[in-house]
N, C-alpha and C positions, 0 to 999 in steps of 0.2 A: 573965586574959589581958592586961588593960590594964597591970597591974603589970609583966608580962614585956616588953611593948612599951616602957614607960618606961625599964626597966633597960637594954634593948638600945640605946635612943636615947641614953641618958646614956653608955653604954660607948663608942659610936662617935662621939660628939660631939667629944671632944678630937682624935681622929684627923682628923675632917672639918675642924675648925678649923685644925689644923696644916697640912693639905693646902692649905687656902685661903690661909693665910699664906705658904706656899712659892710658890704660884702668883702671889700679889700681889708678892712680892719679886722673882721672876723677871721678871714683866711690867714692874715698875718699873725693873729693871736694863736691860731691852731699850729702854725708853723713854728712859732717861738716856743710853744709848749712841747712840741715833739723834740726840739733841740735843747730842752731842759732850761731854756731862758725864761723862767717863770715870771720874773719881774716885768719883762717886756710884754709877755703874754697878758699879764694883768692890765698893763697900760692899754693894750689894744682892745681887750674886751670891755674895759671901762669906757673907751672912746666910742664903742658901739652903743653902750647904754647911754652915754652922754648925747648921742644923736637922736635919742628917743625910741630906740628899738629894744624890745625885750622879748625873751623866749625862755622856756624852761631849759633848753639845751645851752643857751648862752650863760645863764646863771650857774648851771651845773659845771660847765667848763671853767668859769671864773672861780667857783668854789674849789675845784681841783687845783687850780694854780695857787690859790691862797693856802690850801692845805700843804702843798709842796714847799711853800716858804715858811711854814710853821705858824701862820696867822690863823689860829683856830677859830677865833671869834668871827672873822670875815668869812672863813670857809663855812661855818655853821649857818651864818646869815644867808649866804648865797645858795647853799643846798636847800635851806628852808624856803627861800623865794622860788626856787625851781619847783618845789613840791606844791607851792600855792598855785602855780600855773598848771602843773601836771601832777596831781596827787598820786597817780599810779606809777610814777617813774621809779622803778625798783633800784636803779643804780644810785640815784640821789638819796633814796632811803638808806641804802647800805653805807654809803659814804658819810651820811649825816651821823649815823650811829658810830661809825669809826672815829669821826672827828670829835664827837661828844665824849668818847672814851678817853680823850687826851685832856679833858677839862679837869679843873681842881674840885669843883663842888659836887658832892654826892647828896642829892636831896631826895628824901622819901616822898613819893607821890601820894597826895591825899586821896584816899579811895573814894570813888563815886558810886552812887546807886547804879546797878547794872543797866537800867533803862536809860538813864542819863548818859552813861558811857556809850551805849549803842547809838544813841542819837548823835552824840559828838562825833563818833566814827563815821556815821553816814554823812554828816554835814562837812566833814573834812576830806574824806576819801573820794566822795562824789562831788564834782565841781558844780557850781550853779548852772553852767551851760547844760550839763548832763541832766540835772534836775528839771530844767525847762523842757528838755526833750521828753523826759518821762511823763511830765504833766500833760504835754500835747498828745502823747500816745494814749494815755488814760482817758483824756477828754474825748478822743476819737472813739475809743471803745465804749464809753458811756453813751455817746451819740448813736452808735450802731445798736447798742442794746435797747435804747429808747425807741428807735425806729422799729426794731423787731417786736417790741412790746405793743406798740401802737398799730402796726400794720400787719403783724403776723396773722396768717390765715388760720393756723392751727392753734388750739388752746395750749398745747405743749410748748410751741414756739414762743407764745406770748409769756407763759410762765418762766421759761428759760431766760427770755429777754429781761423780765422784771428782776429775777434773782441776780443775773450777771450785772445788770445795771446798778443795783444796790451795792454789790460787792465792789465794782469798779469805782463807784462814787465815793465809797469809804476810802479806798486806796488813793483816789484823786485828792480828797481833802487832806489826807496825811502827807501826800507828796507836795501839795501846795505849802503846807506848814513847814516842811523840811526845806523846800526851796527858799522860803522867806528867811529861815534861820541860817541856811548856808550862804545866802547872799549877804545877810547882815554880818556874818562872820568874815566873809571874804572882803567886804568893803571897809570893815572897821579897822583892820590891820592892828588888832589889839596885842598881838604877840610881838615880842622884841628880844634882841640878843644883847647881852652885856658886852660892850666894846672895851671898857677900861680893864687893865690888868687886875686892878683891885678896886672894888666899888663899895663904899660904906653906905648902907641903906639907913635913912634917917626915920625918926618917929613922926616927923611933920616936915612940911616944905620950908625948912629953915636950916641954914648952915650950923647954927648954934644948937639945933635940936639934938636929942639923945640918939646915940648910935644903937641901932637894933641888931644889925648883922652885917657881915661882909660877904660880898659875892665876887666872883672872879670871871675873867674873860671866857665867853662862850656859853654862859648859863642863859637859858631861855626863861623869860618872865612874861607876865601878862599885864598890860597897861589898863587900869580901870578909871583913871582920872588924870587931869593935868591942871596945873596952876602956875602961871608966871615963871616958866623955865624949869618946872618940876613935873615929874610923872609920879603918880601913885601906882605902885606895882605889887603884884602878887606872885609868889614863887610856888612851885609845885606842891609844897607841903601846906599851903594855905596861909603862910606868913605874909603880911602886908607891910609896906613902908614907902618911903619917898626917896627919889634920886633925881639928880639933874638930868635934863633932856640930852645933854651932850655925852652922857656916859653909856647910853643904850641906843640901839638902832632898830627901828620898826622893821619887821619882816614884810 
């Protein structure tokens, strides 16, 4: 019995030590930030990320530290990563808008059909985990309505079960589709932030290709394709082009 306890203790010891190290680095980062030692705070927060731990709060704190040092591209990147994990994080939203106000590029957003815009909002504001919960709740309601329809003693109960079941089934189908779209959006990580102070977007994935436009640090783009060290990107006004993978960072 003692041997088993020793083995279990040794097995969980590295994980416990790792967790303690992460907590110490995070606490050190918080302390350095409060002391206005933002560069050291950045090092500590990145050490936590390097250990494999992520959270919306960690990305948010790291974004704040980068903002304080004037590194707007990194600030926008980390605020955006915080919002990927917690779309309803109001502080990250506000600070993201503030950081974006310091960027050079002012791009007119290409208007979308209102239905597409609503779907995009639902898929970004509500996380895949929340959509899975919604699907499970609707599935349970459909099951209850089906039982009421099949086993209800009164005709009115059976009719109500049928109507409710059909309505819930429609919402269930829509929720499943939104869950798939939200999951695909979350896993694709198609959005990225320009890291270079000045980025020349090319017409094709070649250095000798024609220059299409110039973007600056902090601008958010969408990656649609990749080829041998190049990304095909789209900016908010619909303009497309190619840039090297080292000039942008996926959110």
